[in-house]
C-alpha positions as CSV (number, residue, x, y, z in Angstrom):
1,X,14.8,9.9,-3.0
2,X,17.5,12.2,-3.9
3,X,15.8,15.2,-5.9
4,X,13.7,15.9,-2.8
5,X,15.0,17.7,0.2
6,X,13.7,18.4,3.3
7,X,13.6,20.8,6.1
8,X,12.8,21.1,9.5
9,X,11.4,24.3,9.6
10,X,10.0,26.6,7.1
11,X,12.8,29.2,7.9
12,X,15.2,26.8,6.6
13,X,13.8,26.9,3.1
14,X,15.4,29.8,0.3
15,X,13.4,33.3,0.4
16,X,11.3,32.1,-3.0
17,X,9.9,29.1,-1.7
18,X,9.2,31.0,2.1
19,X,7.3,33.9,0.0
20,X,5.3,31.5,-2.3
21,X,4.8,29.5,0.9
22,X,3.5,33.0,2.5
23,X,1.3,33.4,-0.8
24,X,-0.1,29.8,-0.8
25,X,-1.2,30.4,2.5
26,X,-2.6,33.9,1.9
27,X,-4.8,31.7,-1.3
28,X,-5.7,29.1,1.5
29,X,-7.7,32.0,2.7
30,X,-10.3,31.9,0.4
31,X,-10.6,28.5,-0.3
32,X,-14.5,27.4,-0.5
33,X,-14.1,24.7,1.9
34,X,-17.4,24.4,3.5
35,X,-17.7,20.6,3.7
36,X,-14.4,19.8,4.7
37,X,-13.3,22.5,6.6
38,X,-10.1,21.5,5.0
39,X,-8.2,25.2,3.3
40,X,-6.1,24.5,0.6
41,X,-3.4,27.4,-1.1
42,X,-1.3,26.9,-4.4
43,X,1.1,29.4,-5.5
44,X,3.6,29.3,-8.6
45,X,5.5,31.8,-10.0
46,X,6.3,32.2,-13.6
47,X,9.4,32.6,-15.4
48,X,8.6,36.3,-16.1
49,X,8.6,36.6,-12.4
50,X,4.5,36.7,-12.7
51,X,3.1,35.5,-9.3
52,X,-0.1,33.5,-10.1
53,X,-2.3,31.2,-6.4
54,X,-5.2,29.4,-6.6
55,X,-7.3,27.7,-3.8
56,X,-9.3,24.4,-3.6
57,X,-13.2,25.1,-4.3
58,X,-15.3,22.1,-3.1
59,X,-18.7,21.3,-4.6
60,X,-21.6,19.9,-2.3
61,X,-21.2,16.8,-5.1
62,X,-17.9,16.1,-3.9
63,X,-16.5,14.7,-7.3
64,X,-17.0,18.0,-8.9
65,X,-14.9,19.6,-6.4
66,X,-11.3,21.4,-7.7
67,X,-7.5,21.0,-5.9
68,X,-6.2,24.3,-5.2
69,X,-3.2,23.1,-7.3
70,X,-5.3,22.1,-10.6
71,X,-6.7,25.3,-9.7
72,X,-4.0,27.4,-10.1
73,X,-2.3,25.0,-13.2
74,X,-5.5,25.5,-15.2
75,X,-5.5,29.2,-14.8
76,X,-1.7,29.0,-15.9
77,X,-2.9,27.7,-18.9
78,X,-5.4,29.6,-19.3
79,X,-4.2,33.1,-18.6
80,X,-0.9,32.9,-19.5
81,X,-0.2,30.1,-21.7
82,X,3.1,31.3,-23.4
83,X,5.3,31.4,-19.9
84,X,7.1,28.5,-17.7
85,X,5.9,27.6,-14.2
86,X,9.2,27.6,-12.2
87,X,8.5,26.2,-8.5
88,X,4.8,25.7,-6.8
89,X,4.1,25.9,-3.2
90,X,0.8,24.0,-1.5
91,X,-0.2,24.8,1.8
92,X,-3.3,23.4,3.7
93,X,-4.7,24.3,7.2
94,X,-8.1,23.5,9.0
95,X,-11.2,25.7,9.4
96,X,-9.8,28.1,12.0
97,X,-6.7,29.8,10.0
98,X,-4.6,29.6,12.7
99,X,-1.8,27.0,11.7
100,X,-0.7,25.3,8.4
101,X,-1.2,21.7,8.9
102,X,0.9,18.9,6.8
103,X,-0.4,17.9,3.3
104,X,0.8,16.6,0.2
105,X,-0.5,16.9,-3.4
106,X,-3.2,14.2,-4.2
107,X,-2.3,11.5,-6.8
108,X,-4.9,13.6,-9.5
109,X,-2.8,17.0,-8.8
110,X,0.7,15.3,-9.2
111,X,-0.5,13.6,-12.4
112,X,-1.5,17.4,-13.7
113,X,1.6,18.7,-12.6
114,X,3.6,16.2,-14.2
115,X,1.9,16.5,-17.8
116,X,2.5,20.7,-17.3
117,X,6.4,19.5,-17.1
118,X,6.2,17.8,-20.1
119,X,3.9,20.7,-22.2
120,X,6.4,23.0,-20.9
121,X,9.4,21.1,-21.8
122,X,10.9,22.1,-18.5
123,X,10.5,20.7,-14.7
124,X,9.5,23.0,-11.6
125,X,10.6,22.8,-8.1
126,X,7.3,21.8,-5.4
127,X,7.3,22.7,-1.8
128,X,4.9,21.0,0.3
129,X,4.8,20.5,3.9
130,X,5.0,16.5,4.9
131,X,3.1,14.0,7.2
132,X,6.3,13.8,9.3
133,X,6.2,17.8,9.6
134,X,8.7,18.7,7.4
135,X,8.7,20.7,4.6
136,X,9.4,18.9,1.3
137,X,11.2,20.7,-1.9
138,X,11.3,18.6,-5.0
139,X,13.0,19.5,-7.8
140,X,10.5,18.1,-10.2
141,X,6.7,17.1,-9.7
142,X,7.7,13.4,-11.9
143,X,9.8,13.2,-8.8
144,X,6.9,12.8,-6.7
145,X,4.8,10.3,-9.3
146,X,7.2,8.2,-11.2
147,X,5.1,5.8,-13.0
148,X,2.9,9.1,-14.1
149,X,0.7,8.3,-17.0
150,X,2.3,9.7,-20.5
151,X,0.8,11.4,-24.0
152,X,3.1,8.4,-25.4
153,X,0.8,5.7,-23.5
154,X,-1.8,7.0,-26.2
155,X,-2.1,5.2,-28.6
156,X,-2.5,7.4,-32.4
């Protein structure tokens, strides 16, 4: 896809993206993942430079768990409702905390990201570590979910 760039190494990303990846990694260290041992962190930068992070929060009743991306997005919505998201980074690692493992956002998170772009009337970049062990930089969350469910799908 033309709106998704790939990078072989983290060091090939721009400075802001690398910064967000490192902050997302810090957030992953405080994930609550006793069941899957899969720790995910997300970090966003807002239009005023504010950094917000989130981590996945599991529950023994799995459907009640929350992905890091949605944790950070809902935190932005409640704590910084007037701010716009400019960029997001998402990372994951296994229980050893030693190295990152490839992990892209799930469909539910992509749907929520897409709606956040619609809400703020502005796209934001998303940086993730792909299954092919490359770094992806998407110019818009909607590029990752081209057929997102939108408010105009609902009947008024």
